[in-house]
C-alpha positions as CSV (number, residue, x, y, z in Angstrom):
1,X,0.0,0.0,0.0
2,X,1.4,3.4,-1.0
3,X,0.9,6.6,0.9
4,X,-1.2,9.3,-0.8
5,X,0.5,12.2,-2.4
6,X,-0.3,15.3,-0.2
7,X,-0.5,18.7,-1.7
8,X,-0.8,21.9,0.4
9,X,-2.0,25.0,-1.3
10,X,-3.7,28.3,-0.6
11,X,-7.5,27.9,-0.8
12,X,-9.1,30.1,-3.5
13,X,-12.5,31.7,-3.4
14,X,-13.8,28.8,-5.5
15,X,-12.7,26.4,-2.7
16,X,-15.0,27.9,0.0
17,X,-17.5,25.1,-0.5
18,X,-14.8,22.5,-0.1
19,X,-13.6,24.1,3.2
20,X,-17.2,24.5,4.4
21,X,-17.8,20.8,3.6
22,X,-14.7,19.8,5.6
23,X,-15.9,21.9,8.5
24,X,-19.3,20.3,8.4
25,X,-17.8,16.8,8.4
26,X,-15.6,17.9,11.4
27,X,-18.7,19.4,13.2
28,X,-16.8,22.7,13.3
29,X,-16.9,26.2,11.9
30,X,-14.7,26.9,8.8
31,X,-11.5,28.7,9.4
32,X,-11.6,32.4,8.7
33,X,-9.3,34.6,6.5
34,X,-6.5,33.0,4.5
35,X,-6.8,29.2,4.4
36,X,-4.4,26.5,3.4
37,X,-6.0,23.4,1.9
38,X,-4.5,19.9,2.0
39,X,-5.4,17.4,-0.7
40,X,-4.6,13.7,-0.7
41,X,-4.3,12.5,-4.2
42,X,-6.4,15.5,-5.3
43,X,-9.1,15.0,-2.7
44,X,-9.5,17.8,-0.1
45,X,-9.0,16.2,3.3
46,X,-8.0,19.1,5.7
47,X,-7.8,22.9,5.9
48,X,-6.3,25.4,8.3
49,X,-6.8,29.1,8.9
50,X,-3.4,30.7,8.5
51,X,-4.1,33.4,11.1
52,X,-6.5,31.6,13.5
53,X,-4.8,28.2,13.3
54,X,-8.2,26.4,13.2
55,X,-7.9,23.0,11.6
56,X,-10.9,21.2,10.0
57,X,-10.5,17.7,8.6
58,X,-12.4,14.8,7.1
59,X,-13.0,12.5,10.0
60,X,-13.3,9.5,7.6
61,X,-9.7,9.9,6.5
62,X,-6.5,9.5,8.5
63,X,-5.5,13.2,8.6
64,X,-3.5,13.6,11.9
65,X,-0.1,13.9,10.1
66,X,-1.6,16.1,7.4
67,X,-3.1,18.4,10.0
68,X,0.2,18.6,11.8
69,X,2.0,19.6,8.6
70,X,-0.8,22.1,7.7
71,X,-0.5,23.7,11.1
72,X,3.3,23.9,10.8
73,X,3.0,25.6,7.4
74,X,0.5,28.1,8.7
75,X,2.9,28.9,11.5
76,X,5.7,29.4,9.1
77,X,3.5,31.8,7.0
78,X,2.6,33.8,10.2
79,X,6.3,34.1,11.2
80,X,7.3,35.2,7.7
81,X,4.4,37.8,7.6
82,X,5.5,39.2,10.9
83,X,9.1,39.4,9.8
84,X,8.1,41.1,6.5
85,X,6.1,43.8,8.4
86,X,8.9,44.3,10.9
87,X,11.7,44.6,8.3
88,X,10.9,48.1,7.1
89,X,10.8,49.4,10.7
90,X,14.2,47.9,11.4
91,X,15.7,49.4,8.2
92,X,14.2,52.8,9.0
93,X,15.4,52.8,12.6
94,X,19.0,52.1,11.7
95,X,19.2,54.4,8.8
96,X,21.9,54.4,6.1
97,X,25.5,53.3,6.7
98,X,28.1,56.0,6.1
99,X,30.9,55.1,3.7
C-alpha cells in the first residue's frame, strides 16, 4: 500500500464550498481569513486558517499527520508575515551606513 500524495496549497475563493464541507464533516466552523487546503491524491482532506490556526479535517480519512503539517506551514507563514512587516521598521530605525 502506498501513501497518498499530499498537496498543500492556498485555498481560493472557489474552494469555499470544499472548506465548508470539511468543517461540516468535522462538526466545526470553517477557518476564517487566509486558508491552506490539503489534498490527498487530489481530494480535499483538511484545511487550516493561516491566522487563527483552526484546523478542520475529514474524520473519515487519517489526517492527523496532514493536519500537523498544515499547522506547521500556517505557523511558518505567520512568522514570515511578521518578519516582513517588521523589516521596514528595522531598516528605517538604523538608517543608512556611512561610507
